[in-house]
PDB file of N, H, CA, C and O in Angstrom:
ATOM      1  N   ILE A   1     -27.540  52.236  24.006  1.00  0.00           N
ATOM      2  CA  ILE A   1     -26.441  52.653  23.336  1.00  0.00           C
ATOM      3  C   ILE A   1     -26.608  53.353  22.428  1.00  0.00           C
ATOM      4  O   ILE A   1     -25.843  54.264  22.109  1.00  0.00           O
ATOM      5  N   VAL A   2     -27.851  52.984  21.737  1.00  0.00           N
ATOM      6  H   VAL A   2     -28.472  52.244  21.996  1.00  0.00           H
ATOM      7  CA  VAL A   2     -28.381  54.101  20.383  1.00  0.00           C
ATOM      8  C   VAL A   2     -28.704  55.256  21.138  1.00  0.00           C
ATOM      9  O   VAL A   2     -28.118  56.330  21.004  1.00  0.00           O
ATOM     10  N   ASP A   3     -29.637  55.042  21.934  1.00  0.00           N
ATOM     11  H   ASP A   3     -30.113  54.170  22.043  1.00  0.00           H
ATOM     12  CA  ASP A   3     -29.884  56.616  22.373  1.00  0.00           C
ATOM     13  C   ASP A   3     -28.504  57.656  22.988  1.00  0.00           C
ATOM     14  O   ASP A   3     -28.422  58.873  22.827  1.00  0.00           O
ATOM     15  N   LEU A   4     -27.793  57.025  23.503  1.00  0.00           N
ATOM     16  H   LEU A   4     -27.860  56.036  23.634  1.00  0.00           H
ATOM     17  CA  LEU A   4     -26.445  57.664  23.677  1.00  0.00           C
ATOM     18  C   LEU A   4     -25.553  57.976  22.876  1.00  0.00           C
ATOM     19  O   LEU A   4     -24.680  58.772  23.220  1.00  0.00           O
ATOM     20  N   VAL A   5     -25.574  57.402  21.594  1.00  0.00           N
ATOM     21  H   VAL A   5     -26.283  56.755  21.314  1.00  0.00           H
ATOM     22  CA  VAL A   5     -24.832  58.093  20.409  1.00  0.00           C
ATOM     23  C   VAL A   5     -25.816  58.967  19.796  1.00  0.00           C
ATOM     24  O   VAL A   5     -25.456  59.899  19.077  1.00  0.00           O
ATOM     25  N   GLU A   6     -27.115  58.706  20.055  1.00  0.00           N
ATOM     26  H   GLU A   6     -27.407  57.949  20.640  1.00  0.00           H
ATOM     27  CA  GLU A   6     -28.021  59.771  19.356  1.00  0.00           C
ATOM     28  C   GLU A   6     -27.895  61.150  20.532  1.00  0.00           C
ATOM     29  O   GLU A   6     -28.406  62.175  20.081  1.00  0.00           O
ATOM     30  N   SER A   7     -27.521  61.239  21.413  1.00  0.00           N
ATOM     31  H   SER A   7     -27.106  60.406  21.779  1.00  0.00           H
ATOM     32  CA  SER A   7     -27.680  62.198  22.348  1.00  0.00           C
ATOM     33  C   SER A   7     -26.216  63.032  22.040  1.00  0.00           C
ATOM     34  O   SER A   7     -26.038  64.247  22.121  1.00  0.00           O
ATOM     35  N   ILE A   8     -25.401  62.162  21.726  1.00  0.00           N
ATOM     36  H   ILE A   8     -25.545  61.175  21.660  1.00  0.00           H
ATOM     37  CA  ILE A   8     -24.092  62.832  21.587  1.00  0.00           C
ATOM     38  C   ILE A   8     -23.827  63.659  20.162  1.00  0.00           C
ATOM     39  O   ILE A   8     -23.199  64.717  20.137  1.00  0.00           O
ATOM     40  N   ILE A   9     -24.372  63.048  19.029  1.00  0.00           N
ATOM     41  H   ILE A   9     -24.882  62.187  19.050  1.00  0.00           H
ATOM     42  CA  ILE A   9     -24.026  63.313  17.483  1.00  0.00           C
ATOM     43  C   ILE A   9     -25.266  64.554  17.233  1.00  0.00           C
ATOM     44  O   ILE A   9     -25.133  65.489  16.443  1.00  0.00           O
ATOM     45  N   PHE A  10     -26.138  64.380  17.859  1.00  0.00           N
ATOM     46  H   PHE A  10     -26.246  63.621  18.500  1.00  0.00           H
ATOM     47  CA  PHE A  10     -27.082  65.746  17.815  1.00  0.00           C
ATOM     48  C   PHE A  10     -27.033  66.926  19.023  1.00  0.00           C
ATOM     49  O   PHE A  10     -27.839  67.850  19.126  1.00  0.00           O
ATOM     50  N   LYS A  11     -26.147  66.722  19.708  1.00  0.00           N
ATOM     51  H   LYS A  11     -25.492  65.971  19.624  1.00  0.00           H
ATOM     52  CA  LYS A  11     -25.895  67.887  20.649  1.00  0.00           C
ATOM     53  C   LYS A  11     -25.415  68.841  19.736  1.00  0.00           C
ATOM     54  O   LYS A  11     -24.717  68.623  18.745  1.00  0.00           O
ATOM     55  N   ALA A  12     -25.971  70.228  20.268  1.00  0.00           N
ATOM     56  H   ALA A  12     -26.538  70.404  21.073  1.00  0.00           H
ATOM     57  CA  ALA A  12     -25.493  71.569  19.700  1.00  0.00           C
ATOM     58  C   ALA A  12     -23.921  71.911  19.901  1.00  0.00           C
ATOM     59  O   ALA A  12     -23.440  71.880  21.033  1.00  0.00           O
ATOM     60  N   GLY A  13     -23.370  72.141  19.108  1.00  0.00           N
ATOM     61  H   GLY A  13     -23.760  72.166  18.188  1.00  0.00           H
ATOM     62  CA  GLY A  13     -21.573  72.778  19.293  1.00  0.00           C
ATOM     63  C   GLY A  13     -20.837  71.516  19.178  1.00  0.00           C
ATOM     64  O   GLY A  13     -19.745  71.506  19.746  1.00  0.00           O
ATOM     65  N   ILE A  14     -21.253  70.279  18.470  1.00  0.00           N
ATOM     66  H   ILE A  14     -22.140  70.287  18.008  1.00  0.00           H
ATOM     67  CA  ILE A  14     -20.235  68.832  18.989  1.00  0.00           C
ATOM     68  C   ILE A  14     -19.452  69.185  17.520  1.00  0.00           C
ATOM     69  O   ILE A  14     -19.961  69.629  16.490  1.00  0.00           O
ATOM     70  N   GLU A  15     -18.119  68.851  17.774  1.00  0.00           N
ATOM     71  H   GLU A  15     -17.706  68.491  18.610  1.00  0.00           H
ATOM     72  CA  GLU A  15     -17.148  69.026  16.783  1.00  0.00           C
ATOM     73  C   GLU A  15     -17.648  67.823  15.629  1.00  0.00           C
ATOM     74  O   GLU A  15     -18.318  66.814  15.849  1.00  0.00           O
ATOM     75  N   ASN A  16     -17.048  68.331  14.276  1.00  0.00           N
ATOM     76  H   ASN A  16     -16.504  69.151  14.097  1.00  0.00           H
ATOM     77  CA  ASN A  16     -17.662  67.316  13.105  1.00  0.00           C
ATOM     78  C   ASN A  16     -16.871  66.069  13.130  1.00  0.00           C
ATOM     79  O   ASN A  16     -17.212  65.245  12.281  1.00  0.00           O
ATOM     80  N   ASP A  17     -15.780  65.702  13.994  1.00  0.00           N
ATOM     81  H   ASP A  17     -15.503  66.371  14.684  1.00  0.00           H
ATOM     82  CA  ASP A  17     -15.351  64.494  13.900  1.00  0.00           C
ATOM     83  C   ASP A  17     -15.637  63.682  14.941  1.00  0.00           C
ATOM     84  O   ASP A  17     -15.279  62.504  14.935  1.00  0.00           O
ATOM     85  N   THR A  18     -16.360  64.264  16.013  1.00  0.00           N
ATOM     86  H   THR A  18     -16.650  65.221  16.017  1.00  0.00           H
ATOM     87  CA  THR A  18     -17.007  63.132  17.170  1.00  0.00           C
ATOM     88  C   THR A  18     -18.500  62.768  16.357  1.00  0.00           C
ATOM     89  O   THR A  18     -19.118  61.802  16.803  1.00  0.00           O
ATOM     90  N   ILE A  19     -19.059  63.467  15.251  1.00  0.00           N
ATOM     91  H   ILE A  19     -18.557  64.252  14.889  1.00  0.00           H
ATOM     92  CA  ILE A  19     -20.291  63.263  14.553  1.00  0.00           C
ATOM     93  C   ILE A  19     -19.800  62.044  13.958  1.00  0.00           C
ATOM     94  O   ILE A  19     -20.301  60.942  14.179  1.00  0.00           O
ATOM     95  N   SER A  20     -18.411  62.338  12.891  1.00  0.00           N
ATOM     96  H   SER A  20     -18.004  63.233  12.711  1.00  0.00           H
ATOM     97  CA  SER A  20     -18.186  61.277  12.080  1.00  0.00           C
ATOM     98  C   SER A  20     -17.913  59.816  12.785  1.00  0.00           C
ATOM     99  O   SER A  20     -18.079  58.728  12.234  1.00  0.00           O
ATOM    100  N   TYR A  21     -17.484  60.027  14.052  1.00  0.00           N
ATOM    101  H   TYR A  21     -17.349  60.911  14.500  1.00  0.00           H
ATOM    102  CA  TYR A  21     -17.254  58.616  14.838  1.00  0.00           C
ATOM    103  C   TYR A  21     -18.781  58.131  15.193  1.00  0.00           C
ATOM    104  O   TYR A  21     -19.117  56.979  14.918  1.00  0.00           O
ATOM    105  N   GLY A  22     -19.511  58.861  15.688  1.00  0.00           N
ATOM    106  H   GLY A  22     -19.239  59.797  15.911  1.00  0.00           H
ATOM    107  CA  GLY A  22     -20.624  58.649  16.091  1.00  0.00           C
ATOM    108  C   GLY A  22     -21.279  57.481  14.813  1.00  0.00           C
ATOM    109  O   GLY A  22     -21.557  56.284  14.874  1.00  0.00           O
ATOM    110  N   LEU A  23     -21.346  58.450  13.749  1.00  0.00           N
ATOM    111  H   LEU A  23     -21.120  59.423  13.700  1.00  0.00           H
ATOM    112  CA  LEU A  23     -21.889  57.594  12.386  1.00  0.00           C
ATOM    113  C   LEU A  23     -21.396  56.638  12.217  1.00  0.00           C
ATOM    114  O   LEU A  23     -22.228  55.737  12.111  1.00  0.00           O
ATOM    115  N   SER A  24     -19.840  56.133  12.077  1.00  0.00           N
ATOM    116  H   SER A  24     -19.164  56.865  12.164  1.00  0.00           H
ATOM    117  CA  SER A  24     -19.116  55.011  12.469  1.00  0.00           C
ATOM    118  C   SER A  24     -19.937  53.984  13.322  1.00  0.00           C
ATOM    119  O   SER A  24     -20.468  52.971  12.868  1.00  0.00           O
ATOM    120  N   CYS A  25     -19.961  54.391  14.604  1.00  0.00           N
ATOM    121  H   CYS A  25     -19.531  55.214  14.973  1.00  0.00           H
ATOM    122  CA  CYS A  25     -20.549  53.735  15.672  1.00  0.00           C
ATOM    123  C   CYS A  25     -21.895  52.996  15.262  1.00  0.00           C
ATOM    124  O   CYS A  25     -22.028  51.787  15.451  1.00  0.00           O
ATOM    125  N   LEU A  26     -23.015  53.886  14.615  1.00  0.00           N
ATOM    126  H   LEU A  26     -22.907  54.868  14.460  1.00  0.00           H
ATOM    127  CA  LEU A  26     -23.780  53.971  14.473  1.00  0.00           C
ATOM    128  C   LEU A  26     -24.291  52.697  13.050  1.00  0.00           C
ATOM    129  O   LEU A  26     -25.296  52.004  12.887  1.00  0.00           O
ATOM    130  N   LEU A  27     -23.096  52.874  12.304  1.00  0.00           N
ATOM    131  H   LEU A  27     -22.279  53.436  12.436  1.00  0.00           H
ATOM    132  CA  LEU A  27     -23.323  51.760  11.126  1.00  0.00           C
ATOM    133  C   LEU A  27     -22.544  50.492  11.646  1.00  0.00           C
ATOM    134  O   LEU A  27     -22.681  49.459  10.991  1.00  0.00           O
ATOM    135  N   LYS A  28     -21.883  50.479  12.565  1.00  0.00           N
ATOM    136  H   LYS A  28     -21.772  51.319  13.097  1.00  0.00           H
ATOM    137  CA  LYS A  28     -21.094  49.167  13.430  1.00  0.00           C
ATOM    138  C   LYS A  28     -22.516  48.406  14.135  1.00  0.00           C
ATOM    139  O   LYS A  28     -22.797  47.247  13.830  1.00  0.00           O
ATOM    140  N   LEU A  29     -23.245  49.099  14.972  1.00  0.00           N
ATOM    141  H   LEU A  29     -23.016  50.041  15.219  1.00  0.00           H
ATOM    142  CA  LEU A  29     -24.141  48.631  15.876  1.00  0.00           C
ATOM    143  C   LEU A  29     -25.747  48.333  14.969  1.00  0.00           C
ATOM    144  O   LEU A  29     -26.727  47.787  15.477  1.00  0.00           O
ATOM    145  N   TYR A  30     -25.667  48.814  13.658  1.00  0.00           N
ATOM    146  H   TYR A  30     -24.871  49.257  13.245  1.00  0.00           H
ATOM    147  CA  TYR A  30     -26.746  48.466  12.456  1.00  0.00           C
ATOM    148  C   TYR A  30     -27.232  46.944  12.580  1.00  0.00           C
ATOM    149  O   TYR A  30     -28.370  46.479  12.630  1.00  0.00           O
ATOM    150  N   GLU A  31     -25.905  46.298  12.615  1.00  0.00           N
ATOM    151  H   GLU A  31     -24.980  46.676  12.575  1.00  0.00           H
ATOM    152  CA  GLU A  31     -26.452  44.835  12.359  1.00  0.00           C
ATOM    153  C   GLU A  31     -26.645  44.059  13.664  1.00  0.00           C
ATOM    154  O   GLU A  31     -27.043  42.894  13.621  1.00  0.00           O
ATOM    155  N   LYS A  32     -26.335  44.758  14.992  1.00  0.00           N
ATOM    156  H   LYS A  32     -26.012  45.704  15.027  1.00  0.00           H
ATOM    157  CA  LYS A  32     -26.403  43.839  16.392  1.00  0.00           C
ATOM    158  C   LYS A  32     -27.844  44.626  16.857  1.00  0.00           C
ATOM    159  O   LYS A  32     -28.046  44.307  18.029  1.00  0.00           O
ATOM    160  N   PHE A  33     -28.824  45.455  16.413  1.00  0.00           N
ATOM    161  H   PHE A  33     -28.660  45.714  15.461  1.00  0.00           H
ATOM    162  CA  PHE A  33     -29.818  45.956  17.215  1.00  0.00           C
ATOM    163  C   PHE A  33     -30.725  45.665  16.037  1.00  0.00           C
ATOM    164  O   PHE A  33     -30.447  45.387  14.871  1.00  0.00           O
ATOM    165  N   SER A  34     -32.035  45.820  16.738  1.00  0.00           N
ATOM    166  H   SER A  34     -32.261  46.045  17.686  1.00  0.00           H
ATOM    167  CA  SER A  34     -33.329  45.694  16.273  1.00  0.00           C
ATOM    168  C   SER A  34     -33.935  46.648  15.547  1.00  0.00           C
ATOM    169  O   SER A  34     -34.866  46.472  14.760  1.00  0.00           O
ATOM    170  N   ASN A  35     -33.258  47.934  15.887  1.00  0.00           N
ATOM    171  H   ASN A  35     -32.502  48.077  16.525  1.00  0.00           H
ATOM    172  CA  ASN A  35     -33.769  49.296  15.762  1.00  0.00           C
ATOM    173  C   ASN A  35     -33.367  49.583  14.234  1.00  0.00           C
ATOM    174  O   ASN A  35     -33.461  50.739  13.820  1.00  0.00           O
ATOM    175  N   LYS A  36     -33.075  48.912  13.682  1.00  0.00           N
ATOM    176  H   LYS A  36     -32.999  47.974  14.018  1.00  0.00           H
ATOM    177  CA  LYS A  36     -32.399  49.317  12.160  1.00  0.00           C
ATOM    178  C   LYS A  36     -33.027  50.608  11.477  1.00  0.00           C
ATOM    179  O   LYS A  36     -32.258  51.530  11.204  1.00  0.00           O
ATOM    180  N   GLU A  37     -34.289  50.718  11.205  1.00  0.00           N
ATOM    181  H   GLU A  37     -34.914  49.969  11.427  1.00  0.00           H
ATOM    182  CA  GLU A  37     -34.908  51.877  10.873  1.00  0.00           C
ATOM    183  C   GLU A  37     -34.552  53.181  11.297  1.00  0.00           C
ATOM    184  O   GLU A  37     -34.525  54.223  10.642  1.00  0.00           O
ATOM    185  N   ARG A  38     -34.273  52.967  12.527  1.00  0.00           N
ATOM    186  H   ARG A  38     -34.295  52.121  13.059  1.00  0.00           H
ATOM    187  CA  ARG A  38     -33.971  54.359  13.482  1.00  0.00           C
ATOM    188  C   ARG A  38     -32.464  54.649  13.354  1.00  0.00           C
ATOM    189  O   ARG A  38     -32.042  55.805  13.334  1.00  0.00           O
ATOM    190  N   ILE A  39     -31.835  53.802  13.286  1.00  0.00           N
ATOM    191  H   ILE A  39     -32.177  52.863  13.303  1.00  0.00           H
ATOM    192  CA  ILE A  39     -30.415  54.058  13.101  1.00  0.00           C
ATOM    193  C   ILE A  39     -30.305  54.601  11.802  1.00  0.00           C
ATOM    194  O   ILE A  39     -29.810  55.717  11.641  1.00  0.00           O
ATOM    195  N   ALA A  40     -30.809  53.770  10.653  1.00  0.00           N
ATOM    196  H   ALA A  40     -31.211  52.863  10.783  1.00  0.00           H
ATOM    197  CA  ALA A  40     -30.633  54.318   9.386  1.00  0.00           C
ATOM    198  C   ALA A  40     -31.080  55.716   9.185  1.00  0.00           C
ATOM    199  O   ALA A  40     -30.315  56.366   8.473  1.00  0.00           O
ATOM    200  N   LYS A  41     -32.120  56.346   9.627  1.00  0.00           N
ATOM    201  H   LYS A  41     -32.741  55.818  10.206  1.00  0.00           H
ATOM    202  CA  LYS A  41     -32.772  57.569   9.532  1.00  0.00           C
ATOM    203  C   LYS A  41     -31.185  58.669  10.193  1.00  0.00           C
ATOM    204  O   LYS A  41     -30.534  59.638   9.801  1.00  0.00           O
ATOM    205  N   MET A  42     -31.207  57.758  11.333  1.00  0.00           N
ATOM    206  H   MET A  42     -31.736  56.972  11.651  1.00  0.00           H
ATOM    207  CA  MET A  42     -30.444  58.982  12.115  1.00  0.00           C
ATOM    208  C   MET A  42     -28.819  59.316  11.106  1.00  0.00           C
ATOM    209  O   MET A  42     -28.186  60.346  10.874  1.00  0.00           O
ATOM    210  N   ILE A  43     -28.666  58.137  10.796  1.00  0.00           N
ATOM    211  H   ILE A  43     -29.180  57.300  10.985  1.00  0.00           H
ATOM    212  CA  ILE A  43     -27.405  58.348   9.648  1.00  0.00           C
ATOM    213  C   ILE A  43     -27.665  59.254   8.251  1.00  0.00           C
ATOM    214  O   ILE A  43     -26.943  60.103   7.727  1.00  0.00           O
ATOM    215  N   LYS A  44     -28.919  58.760   7.876  1.00  0.00           N
ATOM    216  H   LYS A  44     -29.506  58.071   8.302  1.00  0.00           H
ATOM    217  CA  LYS A  44     -29.594  59.438   6.660  1.00  0.00           C
ATOM    218  C   LYS A  44     -29.292  61.178   6.831  1.00  0.00           C
ATOM    219  O   LYS A  44     -28.835  61.861   5.914  1.00  0.00           O
ATOM    220  N   SER A  45     -29.659  61.717   8.224  1.00  0.00           N
ATOM    221  H   SER A  45     -30.030  61.162   8.968  1.00  0.00           H
ATOM    222  CA  SER A  45     -30.069  62.950   8.576  1.00  0.00           C
ATOM    223  C   SER A  45     -28.799  63.828   8.347  1.00  0.00           C
ATOM    224  O   SER A  45     -28.853  64.960   7.867  1.00  0.00           O
ATOM    225  N   PHE A  46     -27.833  63.300   8.675  1.00  0.00           N
ATOM    226  H   PHE A  46     -27.789  62.381   9.065  1.00  0.00           H
ATOM    227  CA  PHE A  46     -26.337  63.956   8.155  1.00  0.00           C
ATOM    228  C   PHE A  46     -26.199  64.132   6.870  1.00  0.00           C
ATOM    229  O   PHE A  46     -25.318  64.973   6.691  1.00  0.00           O
ATOM    230  N   GLU A  47     -26.649  63.740   5.858  1.00  0.00           N
ATOM    231  H   GLU A  47     -27.364  63.056   6.004  1.00  0.00           H
ATOM    232  CA  GLU A  47     -26.764  63.649   4.377  1.00  0.00           C
ATOM    233  C   GLU A  47     -26.552  65.412   3.978  1.00  0.00           C
ATOM    234  O   GLU A  47     -25.884  65.919   3.077  1.00  0.00           O
ATOM    235  N   ALA A  48     -27.166  65.877   4.739  1.00  0.00           N
ATOM    236  H   ALA A  48     -27.710  65.465   5.471  1.00  0.00           H
ATOM    237  CA  ALA A  48     -27.240  67.670   4.149  1.00  0.00           C
ATOM    238  C   ALA A  48     -26.517  68.213   5.220  1.00  0.00           C
ATOM    239  O   ALA A  48     -26.934  69.283   5.663  1.00  0.00           O
ATOM    240  N   HIS A  49     -25.454  67.676   5.768  1.00  0.00           N
ATOM    241  H   HIS A  49     -25.115  66.807   5.408  1.00  0.00           H
ATOM    242  CA  HIS A  49     -24.876  68.344   7.142  1.00  0.00           C
ATOM    243  C   HIS A  49     -23.965  69.796   6.584  1.00  0.00           C
ATOM    244  O   HIS A  49     -23.702  69.736   5.383  1.00  0.00           O
ATOM    245  N   SER A  50     -23.599  70.725   7.109  1.00  0.00           N
ATOM    246  H   SER A  50     -23.813  70.773   8.084  1.00  0.00           H
ATOM    247  CA  SER A  50     -22.745  71.481   6.686  1.00  0.00           C
ATOM    248  C   SER A  50     -21.234  71.329   6.277  1.00  0.00           C
ATOM    249  O   SER A  50     -20.514  71.937   5.485  1.00  0.00           O
ATOM    250  N   ASP A  51     -21.014  70.108   7.270  1.00  0.00           N
ATOM    251  H   ASP A  51     -21.599  69.614   7.913  1.00  0.00           H
ATOM    252  CA  ASP A  51     -19.366  69.837   6.511  1.00  0.00           C
ATOM    253  C   ASP A  51     -19.161  68.763   5.738  1.00  0.00           C
ATOM    254  O   ASP A  51     -19.590  67.665   6.092  1.00  0.00           O
ATOM    255  N   MET A  52     -18.376  68.958   4.403  1.00  0.00           N
ATOM    256  H   MET A  52     -18.028  69.850   4.115  1.00  0.00           H
ATOM    257  CA  MET A  52     -18.589  68.039   3.688  1.00  0.00           C
ATOM    258  C   MET A  52     -18.118  66.519   4.017  1.00  0.00           C
ATOM    259  O   MET A  52     -18.481  65.508   3.417  1.00  0.00           O
ATOM    260  N   GLU A  53     -17.343  66.591   4.967  1.00  0.00           N
ATOM    261  H   GLU A  53     -17.047  67.413   5.455  1.00  0.00           H
ATOM    262  CA  GLU A  53     -16.581  64.998   5.150  1.00  0.00           C
ATOM    263  C   GLU A  53     -17.725  64.451   6.063  1.00  0.00           C
ATOM    264  O   GLU A  53     -17.829  63.229   5.953  1.00  0.00           O
ATOM    265  N   VAL A  54     -18.516  64.955   6.839  1.00  0.00           N
ATOM    266  H   VAL A  54     -18.432  65.947   6.928  1.00  0.00           H
ATOM    267  CA  VAL A  54     -19.752  64.372   7.609  1.00  0.00           C
ATOM    268  C   VAL A  54     -20.784  64.028   6.536  1.00  0.00           C
ATOM    269  O   VAL A  54     -21.153  62.855   6.479  1.00  0.00           O
ATOM    270  N   GLN A  55     -21.182  64.728   5.862  1.00  0.00           N
ATOM    271  H   GLN A  55     -20.882  65.681   5.908  1.00  0.00           H
ATOM    272  CA  GLN A  55     -21.873  64.473   4.431  1.00  0.00           C
ATOM    273  C   GLN A  55     -21.666  63.676   3.733  1.00  0.00           C
ATOM    274  O   GLN A  55     -22.677  63.134   3.287  1.00  0.00           O
ATOM    275  N   LYS A  56     -20.514  63.219   3.309  1.00  0.00           N
ATOM    276  H   LYS A  56     -19.693  63.659   3.671  1.00  0.00           H
ATOM    277  CA  LYS A  56     -19.619  62.139   2.453  1.00  0.00           C
ATOM    278  C   LYS A  56     -19.962  60.911   3.258  1.00  0.00           C
ATOM    279  O   LYS A  56     -20.611  59.934   2.885  1.00  0.00           O
ATOM    280  N   ARG A  57     -19.350  61.165   4.553  1.00  0.00           N
ATOM    281  H   ARG A  57     -18.823  61.959   4.856  1.00  0.00           H
ATOM    282  CA  ARG A  57     -19.753  59.722   5.463  1.00  0.00           C
ATOM    283  C   ARG A  57     -21.224  59.103   5.599  1.00  0.00           C
ATOM    284  O   ARG A  57     -21.543  57.916   5.547  1.00  0.00           O
ATOM    285  N   ALA A  58     -21.961  60.129   5.769  1.00  0.00           N
ATOM    286  H   ALA A  58     -21.702  61.094   5.811  1.00  0.00           H
ATOM    287  CA  ALA A  58     -23.545  59.781   6.020  1.00  0.00           C
ATOM    288  C   ALA A  58     -23.913  59.111   4.511  1.00  0.00           C
ATOM    289  O   ALA A  58     -24.334  57.968   4.329  1.00  0.00           O
ATOM    290  N   CYS A  59     -23.663  60.050   3.565  1.00  0.00           N
ATOM    291  H   CYS A  59     -23.322  60.978   3.714  1.00  0.00           H
ATOM    292  CA  CYS A  59     -23.805  59.597   1.781  1.00  0.00           C
ATOM    293  C   CYS A  59     -23.412  57.751   2.073  1.00  0.00           C
ATOM    294  O   CYS A  59     -24.173  56.805   1.870  1.00  0.00           O
ATOM    295  N   GLU A  60     -22.224  57.717   2.512  1.00  0.00           N
ATOM    296  H   GLU A  60     -21.605  58.485   2.677  1.00  0.00           H
ATOM    297  CA  GLU A  60     -21.398  56.538   1.994  1.00  0.00           C
ATOM    298  C   GLU A  60     -22.515  55.466   3.047  1.00  0.00           C
ATOM    299  O   GLU A  60     -23.318  54.664   2.569  1.00  0.00           O
ATOM    300  N   TYR A  61     -22.372  55.631   4.054  1.00  0.00           N
ATOM    301  H   TYR A  61     -21.720  56.282   4.443  1.00  0.00           H
ATOM    302  CA  TYR A  61     -22.846  54.693   5.039  1.00  0.00           C
ATOM    303  C   TYR A  61     -24.345  54.287   4.372  1.00  0.00           C
ATOM    304  O   TYR A  61     -24.579  53.148   3.968  1.00  0.00           O
ATOM    305  N   THR A  62     -25.296  55.359   4.320  1.00  0.00           N
ATOM    306  H   THR A  62     -25.106  56.284   4.649  1.00  0.00           H
ATOM    307  CA  THR A  62     -26.769  55.173   3.932  1.00  0.00           C
ATOM    308  C   THR A  62     -26.565  54.291   2.665  1.00  0.00           C
ATOM    309  O   THR A  62     -27.172  53.222   2.713  1.00  0.00           O
ATOM    310  N   LYS A  63     -25.868  54.510   1.595  1.00  0.00           N
ATOM    311  H   LYS A  63     -25.374  55.379   1.556  1.00  0.00           H
ATOM    312  CA  LYS A  63     -25.855  53.446   0.777  1.00  0.00           C
ATOM    313  C   LYS A  63     -25.652  52.325   0.970  1.00  0.00           C
ATOM    314  O   LYS A  63     -26.314  51.493   0.349  1.00  0.00           O
ATOM    315  N   LEU A  64     -24.546  51.878   2.010  1.00  0.00           N
ATOM    316  H   LEU A  64     -24.009  52.554   2.515  1.00  0.00           H
ATOM    317  CA  LEU A  64     -24.292  50.676   2.377  1.00  0.00           C
ATOM    318  C   LEU A  64     -25.290  49.944   2.956  1.00  0.00           C
ATOM    319  O   LEU A  64     -25.428  48.723   2.879  1.00  0.00           O
ATOM    320  N   LEU A  65     -26.182  50.950   3.705  1.00  0.00           N
ATOM    321  H   LEU A  65     -26.070  51.942   3.768  1.00  0.00           H
ATOM    322  CA  LEU A  65     -27.554  50.096   4.464  1.00  0.00           C
ATOM    323  C   LEU A  65     -28.515  49.928   3.716  1.00  0.00           C
ATOM    324  O   LEU A  65     -29.583  49.815   4.317  1.00  0.00           O
ATOM    325  N   GLU A  66     -28.584  49.838   2.124  1.00  0.00           N
ATOM    326  H   GLU A  66     -27.717  49.930   1.636  1.00  0.00           H
ATOM    327  CA  GLU A  66     -29.577  49.853   1.255  1.00  0.00           C
ATOM    328  C   GLU A  66     -29.745  48.184   1.016  1.00  0.00           C
ATOM    329  O   GLU A  66     -28.819  47.411   1.261  1.00  0.00           O
ATOM    330  N   LYS A  67     -30.952  47.779   0.544  1.00  0.00           N
ATOM    331  H   LYS A  67     -31.704  48.407   0.345  1.00  0.00           H
ATOM    332  CA  LYS A  67     -30.890  46.500   0.430  1.00  0.00           C
ATOM    333  C   LYS A  67     -30.217  45.943  -0.665  1.00  0.00           C
ATOM    334  O   LYS A  67     -30.153  44.716  -0.588  1.00  0.00           O
ATOM    335  N   GLY A  68     -29.695  46.430  -1.655  1.00  0.00           N
ATOM    336  H   GLY A  68     -29.746  47.427  -1.717  1.00  0.00           H
ATOM    337  CA  GLY A  68     -29.166  45.762  -2.477  1.00  0.00           C
ATOM    338  C   GLY A  68     -27.666  45.221  -1.998  1.00  0.00           C
ATOM    339  O   GLY A  68     -27.122  44.157  -2.292  1.00  0.00           O
ATOM    340  N   TRP A  69     -27.220  46.215  -1.232  1.00  0.00           N
ATOM    341  H   TRP A  69     -27.662  47.079  -0.993  1.00  0.00           H
ATOM    342  CA  TRP A  69     -25.965  45.841  -0.429  1.00  0.00           C
ATOM    343  C   TRP A  69     -26.034  44.750   0.717  1.00  0.00           C
ATOM    344  O   TRP A  69     -25.120  43.940   0.872  1.00  0.00           O
ATOM    345  N   ASP A  70     -27.041  44.771   1.422  1.00  0.00           N
ATOM    346  H   ASP A  70     -27.784  45.429   1.296  1.00  0.00           H
ATOM    347  CA  ASP A  70     -27.447  44.238   2.081  1.00  0.00           C
ATOM    348  C   ASP A  70     -26.828  42.443   2.355  1.00  0.00           C
ATOM    349  O   ASP A  70     -26.307  41.893   3.325  1.00  0.00           O
ATOM    350  N   ASN A  71     -27.220  41.952   0.934  1.00  0.00           N
ATOM    351  H   ASN A  71     -27.643  42.399   0.145  1.00  0.00           H
ATOM    352  CA  ASN A  71     -26.548  40.323   0.862  1.00  0.00           C
ATOM    353  C   ASN A  71     -24.970  40.503   0.995  1.00  0.00           C
ATOM    354  O   ASN A  71     -24.343  39.994   1.925  1.00  0.00           O
ATOM    355  N   ASP A  72     -24.382  41.263  -0.002  1.00  0.00           N
ATOM    356  H   ASP A  72     -24.892  41.677  -0.757  1.00  0.00           H
ATOM    357  CA  ASP A  72     -22.962  41.481  -0.116  1.00  0.00           C
ATOM    358  C   ASP A  72     -22.252  41.801   1.522  1.00  0.00           C
ATOM    359  O   ASP A  72     -21.283  41.255   2.048  1.00  0.00           O
ATOM    360  N   ARG A  73     -22.768  42.425   1.825  1.00  0.00           N
ATOM    361  H   ARG A  73     -23.556  42.868   1.398  1.00  0.00           H
ATOM    362  CA  ARG A  73     -22.260  42.777   3.479  1.00  0.00           C
ATOM    363  C   ARG A  73     -22.716  41.533   4.472  1.00  0.00           C
ATOM    364  O   ARG A  73     -22.395  41.620   5.657  1.00  0.00           O
ATOM    365  N   LYS A  74     -23.325  40.584   4.098  1.00  0.00           N
ATOM    366  H   LYS A  74     -23.585  40.513   3.135  1.00  0.00           H
ATOM    367  CA  LYS A  74     -23.604  39.452   4.987  1.00  0.00           C
ATOM    368  C   LYS A  74     -22.850  38.390   4.255  1.00  0.00           C
ATOM    369  O   LYS A  74     -23.149  37.275   4.682  1.00  0.00           O
ATOM    370  N   LYS A  75     -22.117  38.376   3.452  1.00  0.00           N
ATOM    371  H   LYS A  75     -21.875  39.281   3.105  1.00  0.00           H
ATOM    372  CA  LYS A  75     -21.020  36.956   3.086  1.00  0.00           C
ATOM    373  C   LYS A  75     -20.002  36.962   3.545  1.00  0.00           C
ATOM    374  O   LYS A  75     -19.224  36.032   3.332  1.00  0.00           O
TER     375      LYS A  75
END
């Protein structure tokens, strides 16, 4: 599943809305899969995206995946 999302969001010419949905999908998959580091890196790679909404979403999700937020998320 992660490979499929990766192939979609990194595809050239993909719509920014599709990237945003893909990032949301990755965030939801984060807790369910063992390759957490890979998922976090994919999300983080969009922090410098040319579209401000994609950037914002990536930054927010990256912050949520930090260790300090981990305990709060699991409560």
